[in-house]
N, C-alpha and C positions, 0 to 999 in steps of 0.2 A: 646318408639318407637325403633324398631330394624332396622338397616340399613345394608344390605348385598350386596356384589357384586355377580352378577349372569351372566350366559351365555345362549345364545339362538342361536341354529343352524339355519342359513338362507338357503333359497332355492339355493343360489349361492354356498353353501358349506362352506362359512366363518362363523365365530362365532362372534355374536354381544354381546358386554359387556354392562350390564346395572345395575343400582342400584335399589334394591327393598326396599321400606319403609313399614315395617309391623307395623300397628297401633292398633293391638289387634283385638278383635272380638265383635260382637253384636248378640243378639237373635232377629230374626224377629217375626212378628205377628203369624207365624205358628209354632214357637218354634224351628226353624232351625237356627243353628249357621252360621253366615256369617263373614268371615275373611276380614279385611280391609287392602288392599294392594294397593300401587301405585308404578309406575315404572318411572325411569328417564333413558332414553337411552342415552348413552354417545357418540355415533357415533365413537366408537373405536372398531376395529375388530381384530380377530386372525385368522391365517391360521389353518384350522381344522387338517390337516395332513402335517405339515411343512416338506418339502423335502430338501430344500437347507439351507446353513448356513445363508443366507440373511433372509429367511422366519423365521428361528428360532430366529434370533436376533430381527426381527420386533415383533414377539410374546412376547419376553422378555421385550422389551421397552414399548409396548402397555399395557401389563399386569401391569407393574410397574406404568405407568401413571394412569390407572384406579384405582389402589390401593391407589395412592396419592389423587385422587379425593374422594375416599371413606373416607379417613382419614380427609379430609377437611370438608366433609358433616357431619361426626360424631362430629367434633369439633364445627361446626356451631350449631348443634342441642344442644350440651351441653351448649354452651354459651347462646343460647336463653332460655334454660330451667332455667338457674340460673341468667337470665337477665345480662349476661356479654356481653360486646361489642366485636364484632369480630375485631381483630387487622388488619386483611386483609381488611375488608369492611371499616374500619375507615379511610383508606388511599384514599378512592374514592372521586372524585370531587363532591361537592354538586350540582353544576350547571348541571353536567352530569346526576345525579340522577333526578333532577327536570325536565330536558329535556325529560327523559324517561316517566315521569308521564304526561307531556304535549302530547307526542306522543300517549300515551294510550287513552287520552281523545279524540283525533282526530278520533280514530277508534271506540271506544266503548261508547261514550257519545254524547249528543246533540251538535249542532253547537254553541249554546250560551255558554255552559259549556266549550267547547274547546277554544272559543274565550277569555273567562275570564282567563283561565290558560295561554294562549299564551301571553296575555297582561301583566299578572303578571310576567311571565318569562322575557319579554322585560325590565321591570323595574328592576328586580333583577340583570340582567346582567350589569346594570349601577352602582351597589353598591357592588356586590359580585365578588371578583377576581376569574378568572377561576381556579387558583391554590388552592383555599380554599377547604379543605377536611373536612370530618365529625370530624376529630381529632381537628380541629380548632374551632368547634362550641361550644359556651357556652351561658349563659344567657345574657351576655353583647352584644353578636352578635345579638341575637334575638331582644333585645331592640333597637339596632342600626338600624336594618331593619325596625322596627315599626316607629322609628323617621323619617326615610327616607320617608316612605309612608305618614306620618303625615304632614311634613313641607317642604320636598325638591322635591318630585316627581311631575312632570308636565305632562299634557296631550300633545297631538300633537300640540295643539294650544297654548302651553306654559302657560296654566292656571293651578292653583292648582287642585289636584284631588278632586272630590266630596266626601262627607262623605261615601256614599255607595260604591264608588270605593275603598276607603281606606279599608272598611270592607271586600269587596270581595277579593282584592289582598292579604291582610295580612292573611286572612283565608286560601287562597290557599297555602301560605308559611307555615302556621302552619300545614296544612294537610300533606304537604311534610315531615315536621319534625316528625309528628306522625307516618307516614308510615315508615320512616327511623328507628325510634325506634322499631317498630314492627318487622322490617326485620333484626334487629341486627346491624345496622350501628351506632346507638347511644346507650349509656348505660343509658341515662337520657331522659325522655320525655319532651323536652323543649317546646313542644306545649302548655303545661299547666302552664308553668312558667310565661308567660307574658299574660296579659289580652287583649282580642280583642278590636277593636274599637266598639263604640256604633253605632247601626244601626240608620240611619236618617230616619225619617218618610217622605215618598215621597207623593207628592200631587197626588190625583187620580182624573183626569178629567173625567167627565161623562156628559150624556145628561139627561135632564128632560124628562118626558113623552111627554110634548107638543113639545119639540125640536125633539124628536124621531119621533113624528107624522109628523112634518114638513119635516123631512128628508125622511120619507116614501112616502110623496107626491111629493117631488122634483125630478127633472130629474137627472139621473146618466148615464154617457156615457156607462158604462159597467154593464150589467144586472146581471152578475154573482157576481160582487163586491157588488152591492146593496143587492142582496138576501143573500149573505154570511154575510154582516155586520148586517143586520136586524136579521138574524138567530142567530148570536152571541149575539145580544142584548136581544133576547127572550129566549136563552138557556144558555148563559154564557160560551160557548165553546171558547177556545183560537184559534187564527189564525192557529197555527201549527196543531191542531186537526181537524179543519174544512178543511184545505187544503188537508189533507190526508184521509178525511172521505170517505169510500166506502160504497156501498149499503149493503154489508154483515153485517155492523155494525148497520144498521137501522132496528129495529124490530117492525113491526106493529102487535100489540097484541089487537085485537078487537077495543075498543074505544080509546085505548092508544097507544102511540108510544114511544119506548125506544131506546136510543143510547148506545150500548155497545162498549167501546173503551178503549185503553190504552193511558194515557196521555203522550204526547211527552216530557213534561218538567219533570214530577215526575216519569214516568214509572209506575204509579199506574193504576190498572184496575178500570174503573168507569162504573156505570149503571145509565144513566140519562134519566128520563122521560121528554118529551118535550110537549109543548102545541099543540093544533090542528093547530093554525096559523103557528107555527114554522114548523110543518110537511108539511103544504101547500107550504111553501117556498122551500122545497126540491124538489118538483115536482114529476113527475111520476117515479115509481120504474124501475130501469134498471138492467143490469147484476151485480151480487153480487160483482165482483171484479172491477167494474167501479167506478170511483170517482163521488161523488154526485155533486161537484162544478167543472165541467170540465174547464180547462184552467185558473184556479185561480193561480196567481203567485205573489210572493212578489217582489216589485221593485218600482222604481221611477215613472213609468207610473201610477200604481194603487194608489200610495201614493198621487201623484199630483191630480188625479181625485177625491180622497176622500176629499181633501181640497176644490176643486172647487164645489163638490156636497154640502158640508156644506155651502159654500158661497151662492149657489143658494137657499138653505133652510133658509137663513138669520141667520145662526149660526156662531157667531164670535169666538167661542172657538177653541183652537188648538186640533183638534180631530185626533187621530190615530185609527187604527183598534182595538187595545187593549182596547180603551175607550168603545167599545161596551160591553165588559165583565164587566167593571166597572159599566156601565149603568144597566146591568142585576142585579147586586148585589144590587144597590141602589133601583131600582124599586121593587124588591122582598121585601126588608125590609120596604119600604114605604107602601107597600100594605099588610102588616101583617105577612109575613113569619118570623119565628124565626131565630135567628142568627145561631143556630146549623144546621138547614136545609139548609140555604144558604151556610154555610161552607162546608157541605157535597156535595151540588150540584156543587160548584166551585172546589171541589177536593183539598181544602186546608188541609195541614197536621197539621197546628196549628190554633187554634181558634183566636189567637191574630191577625192573618193576616186578618181574616174576620171582626174583631172588628173595623178596620179602617173605613169600610163602615158604621158600626153602628154609629160612631161618626158623619159621614156626615148626617145621617138621624135623628139625635138626636131631636125628637119632643119636648121634655121638654125644650131644649135649645131654640128652635124657639118660644115656648110659653112664655118663660121667657123674651124674647126681648120686649114684649109689656106689661109687668107687671107694670112698673114704670108709674105713672100717667103723662099725658101730661103737659108739662110746658107752661106757658104763657110767651113767649120770646119777649122782646122789644129791639131794637137797636137804 
């Protein structure tokens, strides 16, 4: 890559200084050569025709400043090419760098993702001194952080972290180390030096078909909540995708209906066929940009009503809206759908995520429970 200092004359008559990064060229499908260039505008300006001594001195100082920045950029490139640590970057505070990554998640990622990063940062501030720089980081430091999450970190209720919280927070810490290595703050990728925590298998609460039938017959104070929950149980869509579902994403194609949407959690594009009954729950088609489930909001009001609705249906389980998605997976597997199809419908990136539901539906396990002949028990 070639880095050069260039000038651009502005409408104001001043000259803007910028760096051009030339990354070579490619040949497109039409056989035309395309040069790959990017610019970094320095927000440093020169007087086009300096008249006074002051303007000439300003030009001289600003040009020297731009040339110094050019030298730094060239040094950074060389250090990155040969996997050398930037001595300037190495002096940066680790917590400052992590804080920037947290801010980036607030703007560009989901609320859940940002929340996990923010929580991880709150814990790191308890163990990492503000003065600690990348120069101070080594394998022992990484192990010390892991030990903190494993045995010392507490929740707001002063309870030890759950296994999955340990996994999540330590992985955020490792992601920061990996990013720092890629950006030249570290000469060693410490994120691969220490093994992550093992993921704990969480319990998936779900409804049986009979329980879902009871819920469908029971009274619910909010009709949009009832329709949305039953739709999730019949389709497998998450709360976040149902809440933002607009009519433009619902495609009626003859006998079939398909929902085309981008998953809020994974950002993956999905094409999901839904049953006729699931389509009926959506109601009459409206304006393409209008939400299908109008007024559906996440909060204590709906969560409380969901619990009361389950109580009216005689269901003692602790059911949340996400349990409808679990219910969909279990019912599909119980009624003959193969695990690959279920995985695709749920939008899972890894088959092992879907395999959790397969263990719930393990028919052989159920059959084995009655294989031992009945004992004649006397007390």
